[in-house]
N, C-alpha and C positions, 0 to 999 in steps of 0.2 A: 504493499499499500504506499502511495506517496501523499504525504500531508503536508500542506502549506499553511502556515500561521499568519495571518496579515496581524501583526503586533505593534499596533500605536504605542504602548507602553514600553517597549523595550529599548533601552538607551545605556550607552558606556556607563552611567552614573546612576542606573537604577537600582530598585530595591528587589523587594521580593519576586516581583514580575521576572527580573532578569536572572534570579537565581533559579525560578519555576522553568524558565524558557530554556537555559544552559543545561539543566538537567535533562528536559524533554528532547534535546537534540542527541544526547548520549545515548539516554534509554530506548528512543525510536530505533537507532541505527542498532542497538544491540539486541532488540527485538525483531529485526529483519525488515525494517520500514526506512522509507527515505522521507526524512524533516527537513523542510525548507522554510525558514522564517524570513518574512518582508517585513523590513522594519524602515522608518524614516530615518535618515541620516544626513550627515553634512556633505556627502558627496555620493553618486552613484558608483556602486562597488559590489563586488562578491567577496565574502570572507568564508574560506572554506575551515569545517570545524571536523575534518575527518571524513572517512567513507559515509556516503549516504547523509551528510549532515552540513549545512551551510544556512549562512546568512545573506540574503539579498538586500543591501542598503540601496533605498532610493533617495536622491537628493530632494530634501525637504526643508519647510520653513520651521524656524524656531517658534515653538510654543509661548505666547506672549507673557503667561502667567508662571512659568517655570522654565529658565533657559537649560535646564537640564534634559528637557524632551523637545522633540518635534512632531509635526504633524503631517499627515500625507496632502501635500499642498497640490500634487499634480496627479489628478484622478486618472488621465488617459495612460501616464506610465504606470500606475498601480495595476490598471486593467490589462496592460500589454504584459507587465510582469507574470500577472496569474495567467494570462492565455499561454504563454511561453512554457510556464510551468506545467499545465495540464494536469492538474491534482486530481486524485482519487476523492480526496475529502479536503475541505477548507475550513479554517477556524479564524474567527474574529475574536480578539483578546481585550477588546474594551466596548462597552455599551454604548460610546458615544458615535461620532460620525464615521469612523472607520467601520462601524459594524452595518451602518445603512450602505455604505459603498460596497461592502461585500455581500450584503443582501440584495443589492440591486445589480451585481456583477452578472452578467448574460449566461455564465458558463453553467454547464451540468452538474457539476460535482456536489454533492449533499454538503450542508456547513452547519458548525456548531459555534455558539457564542459562548465563550468561557467568560464567565462574571468576575474578572480579577478587580472589580470596583463595585461599590454599593453607593452611587451617588445620593441616594436620599437620606442615608443615615450619615454620610459623611459632610452634607451641607444642610438640606432641608431639615432633618430632624434636630441636628445640631444647633442649627440657628433659631429654631421656632418651638421645640421642646419647652414646655413650661408657659408658653404663649398661647398655644392651640393645641388641642387633642390631635392623634394622629391621622384619625380620619378627616380631619378639617385640612391638615398639612397635605395629606394625600390628594384631596380635592383641587387644593390650591395649585398643585404641581402636577395635573392631570395631563398637561402636555407630555410629560416626561412618561407618565404611564401609556397614553396612547402611542408613544414613540416605541416603548418596549414591548406593546400588543403587537404592533407592526412587524417589528424584528421576530415575535414569535411565529408569524405566517412565513417568514423568508427562511428561517433556521430549523433545520430538523430536531436540534435539541438546545436547549439553554443550560450550561452546566454550571451548579453552584456547589460550592465548597462546604456549606453549613446547612444544617436542616432548617434555622431560624430565617435564612435568608430564602430558602427554596419555598418555606411556607408564605411568606410574604410574597414572593412572585407569584406563587399560585392563586392566593388571595386577590392579587390583582388582575387576574384574568389570563395569564399566561398558562398554557396547556402543555407546553414542551418541556417543563423543567425537571432535570435530573440531578439527584444529588450524590456528588462523588468527592469525598472529602480529600485534599491535596495530603502531602506529606513532607518529611524533612529529607534534606539530601544524605543519602546513605553514607556512612564512613566518615562524616567529618564531626560531627558533634557528640561528645561523650564525657560521662561524669569524670572518669579517668584522666581527663585531661587539667582537673583542678590543681591549682598551683599555689601553694600556701604562702610562697615568697611572693607572687603576684598580688594576691589578695592583700597580702600585707601593705606593699608598695603601693595599691590603689587607695587603700585607707590612709596611708600616710600622704596621699596627694590630697585626700580631703579633710587632711589635720584631724584624724581620728587613730585612736587605739585598734590594736587586733580585737578587743572585745566588743567592738562596735559591729552595726550590721551594715552590710555592704549590699546596697540594691544597684542593679543595672537597667538602663533603659537603652532599647536598641531601635533604631528606625530613622525613615524620614524626617527632617525638622519643618514639618508642613503643619498648618492648622488643624486639620481633623485629627493630628495625634495627640493633641492637647497637652503639649511638654510643659508649657508655663502653668497649666493646672498642676500637674505633678511636683512641678518646683514648689509650687505653694504647698502641695500637701507633704512633701517631705520636710519642708522648712518647720512647717506646723509639728509634725510629728517628732522632729528634732528637738522641741522644747520638753519632750516627755522621756524621749529614749536616744541614745547616742547612735546614729543612722547617718549615713553618708549614701550619695547618688553618683553615679557616672553614668553618662551618656554618650552613646556610640552613635554616631549619624552624622548627615549633613544635609543642607537644604536652604531654601530662603529664608527659614522663620531663626535663622543661627544668632542673628544680633537680637531679635525679640526674647529669645529664651536667656541669653546673656543678660539682658536688662532686667528681666524677672529674676535671675539669681542675683543680681545686686550686690555681688561681692560676698556672698554666703560661703564661705571656705570648704563647708561639706558637701558641696554640690559642684562637680567638675564636668565640662566637656572635654572628652577625648579627643584626639586627633583624628581624623578618619582613619578607619581600619578596612584596608581594600582585600587583605589576604584573608581567606575564609578560615583558614587553620588558625590564624592569629586571634580572629574574633572568637573561634570556638573556644580556644584558651582563656580568654578574657571572661566568657559568659561563664564558662564552668568555675572559674575562680571567684564568681561573685556567691551571695547567699540567697538571693531570689533576683526573679526579673518583674519589675513593674511596668506596667502598660497603661495607656490612658484613651487609646481609640475605641470607641462602640461601634465603628463601621467597617471593621475588617472582616473581609468575606471568608477567610481562614485563619490568619495570623501566623505567619510563617515563622515569625520571630519567636512567637509563643511554643510553637513546636519545637523549635531549635532548643530553645531553654529547657523544655521538657526532656529533650534529648540529652541535654547536658546535665541531668539530675537536678534542676532547679526547681523550687515551689514558685506559683504564678502568683502576682498579684493583679487582677484584672477588674474591667468594668464588668457590669452584669447584663450587657448586650453584645452581639456581635461575635465573631469568630474567637477573640482573645477569651471571652465568657466561656465558649465551648470547650476550649483548650483546658481553662481552669477548672472547670466541672469535672472535666474527663481524669483530672489528676490530681484531684482533692486541694484544688487551690483556694485563693483567699478572693472573695468578691466583695465588691463596693458599688454603691448607686452611681451610674454612669453619670459623668459631666459634674460631679461634686468633689471638690477638693477637699471639704470638711469630711467626707464620707471616705474618701481616699486616705486621709490623714488618721482616721480612726483605725481603719483596718492596717494601716501601715504599723500603728503602735501595737496593735494586736498580734501581728506577725512577729514582730520584734520581741515581745514578752514571750511567745511560744518559742521562739528560737532560743532566746536566753535559757528557757526552762527544758529544752531539749524534745519540745512537742512538735516541731516542725517537720518532721520526718524521721526516719527515711520512707521512701515509697516504693519499695521494690516489689510489693504485691500488685501495684497498678500496672495496666499495661501500657508500653511502651507507645510512642505515637507512630502510625504507620509511615512508611517511607515514601517518597516520589515514585520509586520504580513500582510500589504497589498501586498507586493512583494511575500510573500510565499504562499499567498492563489491564487493569478495567476499563480505562478511556478508550485505548486502542481497539480492544475487543468489541466495544460497542460501534466505533468507527467503522471497523471491519464488516460488522452486521449490516450497518446502514449503506456501506457501499454496494454490499451484495443485493441489498434490495433495491437500490437505485439502479442497478443495472438489469433489474428483473423487471422493470416496470417504468413507464412515461412518468415524466417530471410535471405533476398538474400546477406546481407554482409558475413555470415558465409561461404556461398556457393561459394562466388567470388573467 
């Protein structure tokens, strides 16, 4: 099977989507498939990633809200690339404009939309929760729901990584939703990577003794991640317990986070960590992962923390909440710095008294290869079905 992924979110400095796509290129080839990623880039070129795996970069325009990303600004070039590749199966990896472009592409290949983003949770609910109930917010954003329902008629399946998102999409009128949780990059993250000296050094960076609690936050510095809220929560918790926070990430909100830290010596932003092995060592050397975003579709970072043996402190909605519940984690009310601070204090007390673990009896997070094996098997079935009957979508 030849799979082409039209991935608007793939970028050199991308986060979870890039991790996911990089693994898909390897896993697909290992399973005997050819995987091609079409991504918006600085220039048009082809990047080989080994046998049966490559990235086709198309020269595209910078995304004005985040210069780490670009968008497909040359639609004919995108369609020419799709025609040239002649895929058996096509993916779109963003629910926005690129999904509409893939839906409107006149090719005959079946297609799937991977919900790497949950815009309603990331924006609408984050902005207006507390102002209006969810049904009212959904009605106000009905244009987006109509957009999704149109995509539902153009795509054979909408792939969701969490049951909560799947239920909301189904309730919103989508009929092709399939839940397939993603997974952690195999062989990278492990509790055995814990380094006592690294932990001591990170606490010293936070001007705290070894007895203190060391929290880590990992991810893009973007508004929906709620880093300023977590800074406030850790600052408040620090008035009750010795607790430090190190943040590993980068993004446009870096300066805003620095301003919110306001010289608090117990909260530090680390230099960007681009090496996955180094990130795994840093993560395993912390005491717990703290997360603020309730709009995660799966929360790769939380899965990686679980694989590293860390307890999770997460909001009560979204993929991070799913990960925390599956691993006996610590959950607080989404969007509330006060609730997060209270849970952080509770966790610190539990850690100090030895009640935060171990969790050897809990199941480990599934791997990305488990996810892709299930996904590709579904795609192969769709391709067989497509070859056995006409495509009514194109005749409509």
